C-alpha positions in Angstrom: 15.7 3.2 18.9 12.9 3.0 16.3 10.6 1.3 18.8 11.0 4.0 21.4 10.3 6.7 18.8 7.2 4.8 17.7 6.0 4.4 21.3 6.5 8.1 22.0 4.8 9.2 18.8 1.7 6.9 19.5 1.6 8.1 23.1 1.5 11.7 22.0 -1.1 11.0 19.3 -3.3 9.2 21.8 -3.1 12.1 24.3 -4.0 14.5 21.5 -7.0 12.4 20.4 -8.1 11.9 24.0 -7.9 15.6 24.7 -9.9 16.3 21.5 -12.5 13.8 22.5 -12.9 15.2 26.0 -13.1 18.8 24.8 -15.6 18.2 22.1 -18.3 16.0 23.6 -21.2 18.1 22.4 -23.7 16.3 20.3 -24.3 17.4 16.7 -27.1 16.4 14.3 -26.0 14.8 11.1 -28.5 14.6 8.3 -28.2 11.9 5.6 -30.1 14.1 3.0 -30.8 17.8 2.8 -34.2 18.8 4.3 -35.5 19.6 0.8 -34.8 16.1 -0.4 -36.2 14.4 2.7 -39.7 15.3 1.7 -39.2 14.1 -1.9 -37.8 10.7 -0.9 -39.9 10.3 2.2 -36.9 9.4 4.3 -35.5 11.6 6.9 -32.5 10.2 8.8 -30.9 12.3 11.5 -28.0 11.0 13.7 -26.8 12.7 16.9 -23.2 12.0 17.5 -20.4 13.7 19.4 -18.5 16.2 17.3 -15.1 14.5 17.9 -16.5 11.3 16.3 -17.3 13.4 13.3 -13.8 14.8 13.2 -12.2 11.4 13.5 -14.5 9.8 10.9 -13.5 12.7 8.5 -9.8 12.0 9.1 -10.2 8.3 8.6 -12.3 8.8 5.4 -9.7 11.2 4.0 -6.8 8.8 4.7 -8.8 6.0 3.1 -9.4 8.1 0.0 -5.7 9.1 -0.1 -4.5 5.5 0.2 -6.9 4.3 -2.6 -5.9 7.2 -4.8 -2.2 6.4 -4.3 -2.8 2.7 -4.9 -4.5 3.4 -8.2 -1.8 5.9 -9.2 1.0 3.4 -8.6 -0.8 0.6 -10.4 1.1 1.2 -13.7 4.4 1.2 -11.9 3.6 -2.1 -10.2 2.6 -3.7 -13.5 5.7 -2.5 -15.3 7.9 -3.8 -12.5 6.2 -7.2 -12.6 6.6 -7.3 -16.4 10.3 -6.4 -16.2 10.8 -9.1 -13.5 9.3 -11.7 -15.7 11.4 -10.6 -18.7 14.5 -10.7 -16.5 13.7 -14.3 -15.3 13.2 -15.3 -19.0 16.5 -13.8 -20.1 18.4 -15.4 -17.2 16.9 -18.8 -18.1 17.9 -18.4 -21.7 21.4 -17.4 -20.6 21.9 -20.4 -18.4 20.6 -22.7 -21.1 23.1 -21.2 -23.6 25.9 -21.6 -21.1 24.9 -25.2 -20.6 24.8 -25.8 -24.3 28.2 -24.1 -25.0 29.9 -25.6 -21.9 30.7 -22.2 -20.3 29.5 -23.4 -17.0 32.4 -25.8 -16.7 35.7 -25.0 -15.2 38.3 -23.5 -17.5 40.8 -26.2 -16.8 38.3 -28.9 -17.6 37.5 -27.1 -20.9 41.2 -27.0 -21.8 41.5 -30.7 -21.0 38.4 -31.5 -23.1 39.7 -29.4 -26.0 43.1 -31.2 -25.9 41.3 -34.6 -25.7 39.2 -33.7 -28.7 42.2 -32.5 -30.8 
């Protein structure tokens, strides 16, 4: 069921993006620097691209910034989780070592037999 929903969603998204691309084919000029700074730096770069490419690049750039921001924000939670996992593994190892030393891992009947044998 999930697969069908994913296919339907991607099909609808593709149709919307294709419609956007066909409807906005006009070229727009994109300047790297403002015209006042072009003279100062001596570099004037102007790109002519279709406007839908500009829209899609803006969306992709925004998603990228959002993902990076969220990854940085969750970094403290990931490190705390990792630290807690290491502490848990250490405590479990200590517990199993204590059980081995005290004989608690053995069967209760065997413990009773050993205690009677030692008495």
